[in-house]
N, C-alpha and C positions, 0 to 999 in steps of 0.2 A: 580790730583790737590790737593794740601793741603791748607786748610784754615789757614790763619794767624790770630792769636789772637790779638785783639786790645790792645794797651797799655793803661793802666789805671794809671793816675798820681795823686798823693796826692795833696791836696790843698796847703800844705807847699812847695812842689816842684814847683807848678804853680806860687806861690807868689814869690819864689826865682828867677825864670826865668823872670817873668814880671818886678820885681824890677831891675834886671840886665839890661833889655832892657830900662827901664826908665832912668837909670843912663846915658846911651848913650856913655859909654866909648868904647863899641864894636859895630860892626854892627849886624843886626839881623841874618845874615848868620853865623857870628862867634859864636854868642850865641847859635844858633840852632845846630851847630856842636859840641860845647862844651857840651851841655845838651842832645844831641841825639834826637832832636825833629825837626819837620818841621818849616821852617821860618814863614810860614803863621800862625802856631799855636802860635809862640812866639808873633807875632804882635796882635793876637786875645786876648791872655792873658794880654798883655800890655794895650790894649784899655779897657778891662774889669776892670782892676785895676784903671785906670785913671777915668773911669766913676763912679765907686763906691767909690772913695776916698772922695768925698764930703759928702756922707752919714755917714762916720765915725764920723764927727764932728757935726752932727745934734742932737744927743742925749743930753739931759740935764745932767749936772753933779750932783753929790750928791748921797745920799743913794738911792738904788732902793727900790721900794715898795715890801714888802714881801707878797706873796700870801699864805694864810694859808694852802691851799690845797697842795702846793709844799713841805711843811715841816711838815709831820705828827708827827715826833719825838718831835718837839717843842710844838705841841699841847698837846701831851701826858704828857710832863713834866709840862705844865701849869695846866692841869687837876689834876695831882698829887699834885701840890703845893696848889691849891685851896681846894682840899679835906682835906689836912692837916690843913689848916687854918680854914675850916668849923668845923672839929672835935675839934680843940682847942677852938674855940669860943663857941661851944655847951657845951663843958666840963666846961668852965669858967662861962658860964651863967646859968648852971644847967638845960638846956633844954635837954630832952632825946628824942631819936628817937622813 
């Protein structure tokens, strides 16, 4: 006996199949044959997309809060800018280190 390897589908592929099923222009069996998947799998992906569709619109609009930990390059540039300003202020005020 040979073991069959399970098929692994990308999220893009699953979304395409589910949206095709949601459109309703073809039956689940036709979609399953077209994409070479089982009809039960098509209906499972369709239900999952329908259930998660409401969560797409729950997030607030506008700029996202930036977590400083996520962008160390921005922090390093800020440190550099502040150091230059500090050196300039010390030079202009006559304060030495």
